[in-house]
N, C-alpha and C positions, 0 to 999 in steps of 0.2 A: 487719692487712691481708691479704686473702686472696691467696694466691700459687700458681704452678703449678709441679709437680714433674715432670719429664719423666724416664721410665725406659724402658730397653731390654729387651724381653723375651727369655728365654732361648731361646724358640722362635722368635724372630724378631718383629719389629714394635716399636711404640713406644707406652706409655701415657702420657697426661697426667692428673695428679692434682692436682685443686684443693683446698687446705687451709686451713683458717682456724680461729680459736677463736671459740666461741661467743659473740656479742656482743662481740667484740674485745678482752676483758680479757686480761691477761698469763696469769693462771692458771686461765682457763677451759677447758673440755672442747674436745678438738681434734676438728674435723669434717672430713670429706673425701668427695670424689666423684670417681669414675675416668670418664676418657672415651677414646675411641679416635683422636680427632684435635684438632689445636690449635685449631681456630676454635671447636669445641663448648664446649672447655675455657675458652676465653678469655670467651665468651658467658656462661657459667654464672658466672666468676669477678666479673663485673661485676654479675650479678644479686645476688650474696651480699653485695657491697659496697653495693648499692643498698638492700638490706634491712637494712643496720646490722650485718653480720657474721652473719647467721642464714640459716637454710634459706628459700628462696624460698616463699612460700604456695602450696600445691598441687602442691609438687614431692615426688615420692616417691623415696627413694634408690635408685639403681639402675634406676629405671624413667622418671624424668623428671616432666613434668607430666601427672598423670592427672585425668581429670574425676571430681569426687565422684559416687559412685553415689547415685541419687536415693532419697530416703527412700520407704519403701512406703506406697502412698495409704492413708489412714485409712478404714477401711470398718467400719459397724456389725456386730459378729459375727453380731448377729440376721439380717442380709441376706446372709451368705454362703449358698450354695446348700444345703449340707447341712442347716444349722441351720433355714433358712427351710422347707425341703421337709419336713422332719420336723415342724415345728411346724405346718405346713398340715394334714397328716395328723391330728395330734393333735386339731385343732380341727374336723374334718369333723363334720357333724350327718347323721343320717338314714342312717348306714352301719354296717353290722355289724362286730363286734369282729375277725372274722376276715377281713374285707375290709381293715381298716385295718392288721392284721398283714402281710397280702400287700403292700400298698402300701409299708410300711415295707422289706420285703424287696426289692421291686424297686427302690426308691430306692438302698438300700445296695448292692445287687448291680449294678444295670445303669445307674445315673446318678453316684452320687458318683465313681467312679473316673474318669469322665471331666470333672466339672464342679466337682470339689473346690476348685480355685483360683479359680473364678468367684463372682461375686455377682449376686442376681438385680436389684439395684438398678442404675439408670444410674449411670455413672462408669466410671473407668479399669478396674476388674474386671468390668464388665457382661458377662453370658453372651451372646454375639452370634450371630446366624443361622448363621454358618460354623460354628460349633462344634456347633449342632444338627445341621446337615446331616452333617458329618463323623461324628458319633455314631451316626446312623441307617445310614450306610454301613459303619461299624465293626460294628455288630450285625448287618446283613445278611451281611458278608463273615466274620463270627467272629474280627475283629482284636482284639487285647489293647488294653486301655485304658491311656492315660498313667500311671495310679497303680495298675495291677494290680501285685501283688507278683511277684518274680522266678519265672520257671517256671509262672506262671499260665496255664492254656490256657481259651480259650473257643471255642465251638461256633456255628455260623451259625444265626440265629434265623430262622423263619418269617415270612412277611409278617404273619399275624395277631399274633403276639408282638410284633414290632416296632410294630404300630399300637397295641396295648395299652400297651406302655411309652410311646410317645409321647403317646397319649392322656392318661396322668397328668402326664406332664411339661408337656404344655400346659395342663392345669389348674392346675398349680401357678404356671406364668409367667403365665397369665392372672390369677390372683389378685393377683400382683406388679404388674400393669398396670391394675388395675381399683381400684374404691372412690373415696371422697373425697380420699385423698391418696395416688395411686398412685407406686410406687416406680419404675417404668420407664414409657417412652411407648409401647411395644408388646410384642406377644407374637411372640418369633422362632419359634415353631413354626407360626405360621400360614403362613409362608412356605417350608414345607419339603414337598417332594413324597414320598410314602410308596410302598411297594411295594403292588400291588394284592392285596388279600386273596384273589382268586380265581386267582393266577397258580401254578397248580398246587398249591396249599396249603390247600385248604379241607378241613374234616374229611371223613374217609372214612367214609362211612355204608354199614351193610350192611342191606340188606333180605331178609328171610327168607321164601321161599314157604311155604304152608300145611304141607307135607309136611315142610319143614326145620325148621320151628319144633316140629312134632310128634316129629321125631326127638331134637331138643335135650330137650324135655319128657320123654321116655321114659328118656334117660339122666341125668336129675337125682335125686339122693338125695331120698328121701321127705320129709324136713324142709325141702326148698326147693323142692318141686313147687308148692305152693300159692301161694307168693309169686311165682314166675316166671309162672305161668298168670295171676295178677292182672295183672302188669306187661304182659303180651302183650294182655291183653283190655281194658285200661284206658288204655295209654299213658302211665301214671305215672311221673314220674322216681324214681329210686332212692331218694333222700332223702324223697320224699313217700309212697313205698309202704311204705318200713319205718317211718314214723312214723305210721302208721294206727292209731288206737285204737278200741276197741269201739263207743264213743259216736258215730263217725263213720258209722255204719251206720243207714239211716232208710228210712222208706217215705214217698213223695209221689203223691198220687192213686192210691193203690193199688199203686205199682210201687216195687221195690227201688231205694234210691239210695246213692250214696257220697259224703260231703262230703270234700273236700280243703282243710283248713284249716291244715296246719302241715308243717313239713319239717324236718330236722336241719341246724344251723347249728354254727358254732364260734366261741367268743368270742375275745379277744385273747391268752388264755392257751392256747388250743387245746383248752379243754374243749368237748364235744359238748352242744348243747343244743337244744330245739325251739324254732321261731320261725315267724313268717309265711312263707308260700312265695315263690318267686322274684319275683312281681309281683303286682300288685292282681288282675289277671285269673287268676292261678295259682289263687286261692282259688275253687273251682268246685264244681258238683254234677254227679256222673256217674250216667247211668241205667245199670242193670246188668242183664246177661242172666240168665237162670234159674241157669244154670252158674256164673257169678261170684257171684251171690247165695248159693247154695248153699255155695261154696268159703268165702265171707268168714263166712257163717253158722256153719260148723264151727270156723273159726279163732277165732270170739268165744265159743264154748261154755264156759260155766264161769268166764268172765273178768268183771271188773268193768268199769264204763264207761271208765275211765281208764288200761286196760290196753292194752299194745301188741297188735295182733292176729297181727304175725309176729314171733317171737324166735329168736335162736341157741340151740342146744342148752343151753347153760349158763344160760340166761334173759337178759334184756336185749335190746336191738337188734341186729342184725347190724352187724358193721363191713364196710364195702365191700371192703377188703383181704381180710379173712378169708373173706368169702362166695367173692369170685373165686378165691381159692388152693384153698379146700377143696371148693367146691360147683359153681361156674360152670366154672372151666377143666377140671376132670376130666370134667364132663358134655359139653363141647366136644371134648375128645380122645376120649371114647368114641363120641360121635356122628361124628366124623371117621373112625373106623374102620368105622363103619357106611355110610359114602358122603357125608357132609357136607364139601363142598369150602370153604365159607366159614368165617371166623373172627369170629363176631359178638361184640360186647363186650355188657354189660348194658345199656347204653343203648341199643343197637340194638333192644331190645324195643320201645321207644318209636317208633323209627323204622318198625318192621316194622307195629306198630299203625297208624300214619299210612297207610302203603301198602296196607294192607288196605282202609281206608275210601275211599281215592282209586280203588282198582280196582272198588269197588261204586257208583261215581258218587255218593258223599255229598259235597254242597257244601262248598267250602272254608271258608265261614264256621263251618259246624257242626263240622268238623274243628279249625278254630282254637279254639273254644270248649272243646271236649272236651280238647285239649291244653293249655289253659291259656295260649295265647301272648298277649302284650301287645297285638299288633294282627296283623290278616290278613296283613299285608305279610310279618312274619316268617314265617307259614305257606307263603305263596308262595315265599320265598327258600329256605326249607327243603326243600320238597317239590315246587315248582313243575315241576321236570323230569320228575316221575312222572306228570305229566298226559299224557305220551305213552301211556300205558296206555288213555287215553280216546281215542286217535287214531280208531279206528274210528267211535265215536258223532260226533266232529267232522266228520270226512269225510261220513258219512251227512246231517248237518245241512247242510253246506254244499252237497253235491249236490242236496238236495231244493230250496234256495234257488235255486240257479242255474237248475235245470230250470223252477222256476216262473217266472223272470224271462224265460227264452227262450220260454216257452210263448206261442202267438199267442192262445190262449183269454184273453178278458177276463172277469173276474167279472160275472155278471148285475147285481149291486148297483152296480157301477162304471159298466157301460155305461148303465144306466137314469138315472144321476146325469148323465152326460155328455148323453144325448139330452134330458134336461129342460133343461139349460144352453143347449143350442143352440136350444131352442124359445123359450126366454125371450128371447135375443136376437134372434130373428127377429121375434117380437112387438114388441118395442121399436123396431126398425127401421122 
């Protein structure tokens, strides 16, 4: 039978210890539990006796009754966020290898540290809208992720970077919410407000005046001059210009043209290869000025149709980093010493080309086609603010229209038509 032993503590106070032998057998193991008051000890003694001289079920020695921790919910490992997201990228079609590699990096770096414990499927571990909103705020504030290693520091992301990451996450979760057998009812990303892409965060474009571009050209090394002249004169992207081959030169209706049909890309292993340009409309034909035609003809001299027009000193295509370090940046530094106050990037040759065309009143559709934009809206978004260059023409057009509207003089053909109409009314009456 369970019993209670009362003992006084040396430091004061009394303890009540319930003792019993397991199962009540004489030679069985002796068990005990200590209490600080007699009432609790007596209640526990009765529980022991009520369970046949055994520990009461659910009682933990020294702690009392403790609720059993719920078993972790069973979730298909393939539906956990990291596994599902990576599998989603692996099965994308119509996407370049370097783009897949970029997506995997974004998932590993900017998503998994936040969503590792979540699943994409409905259930107890489902990734909720609140987690997506907290993630967006953390990216904007540069906060550490819940699963970042100790000491890991993060920087604040710009609005465009956040939107790019959110777009990938939304595509992943939309895939989970779609199909014949969706894993979840909705896409939590659809309820997330994002920072505006134009909140002081847009790409800083540098447009060079003609004299500024000329200063840069004069400061370039001889083996870089032709390439940069072609980029200023055509608006080609770096990858398009450095992937040009001899066979891309041609004549159409007696005029020299340049076919843009490839650019540099990278496969999943980071190997550089040529492939289709950025978009369908990036495949285009450019009419060349006599100067550009002569530059390209000089670059093609003595080469085979499949040879590159512009190559590095050691042969092969220029790498952008090497060209910037060895040719472009030294030229910009030298130009700065001669009075250039701007710090243009290589891509600003393209922006400058567009600005020159706008300044000469070239219609936006023609500029859009020359730059290889997918839609004219892209051209408007990129360069619409430069139309201020045409303010004088716009003001003159509006002034002419308003003066004509306020003029008391009615054109002869209109006056004659009105008189005939009145005469017809009188005859009918």
